[in-house]
C-alpha positions, 0 to 999 in steps of 0.5 A: 747471821746469828742471833748475837749478830742481830742483837749487836746490829740493833745495839749499833743502830740505837745511837742514830735512833736517839739522835733522831729523837733529839732532832724531833725534840729540837725540831718541835721547838724550832717549828713553834718559833717558825710558825709564831714569827710567821704569824707575827709577820702577817699580823704586822703586815695587817696592822700596817695596812690598817694604819695606812687605810684608816690611820691619820697621817697627821697623827704622830702616834700613827706615824710612829707606829708605822715607822716601828712596823716598817723597822720590825718586819724586815727583822722578823723576815730575817729571823724567819729565814734563819729558822727556815734554815734551822728547820731544813738542817734538822730535816737533813740531819734526820734523813742522814741519821736514817741513812746511817742506820742502814749503813750500820746494818749493812756494815755489820752484815757485810763486815766490810771496812768501807761500809763501816767507814761510810756508816761513821761518816753518815753518823758524824755528818748528821751530828754536824748538821744537827749542831749547825741547826742549833747554832742557826736557831741560837742566832735567831734567839740572839736577834730576838733579844735585839728586836725586843730591846729595840721595841721597848726602847722605842716605846720608852722614848715616846714620852720625850717626843709627845 
């Protein structure tokens, strides 16, 4: 293998490396949201336990807050599940991009069309998984907006009842 072949192989491998870096950047944001929502679920579960243990069930505010918590926990669990899917899709994309790097190197070294096709399929599969993870994370963002609107509307309506 000549020096020009090695240089050309490295240049071909750069594209998956860039996408692995993009995956890492997206992964950081998704993991941050994933951990925050997990912590929020734990916090609401603890608040619910405290309200049940110490709260006065004859107090309208305690009952109202329990209803809000009971509504929010399943929504947060659903959002947490979506983010888990996004995280797993991103990790899968990274793995496939790494495999595609080897497939690219193998296709250049062997100069066999089948390995070149395999490298392209790996690269496109990784890109597809990354796209799917972004779509799933976008769904979670959309649900986040609905959850915030629910909580704000619920609190804003309290003056009508109390």
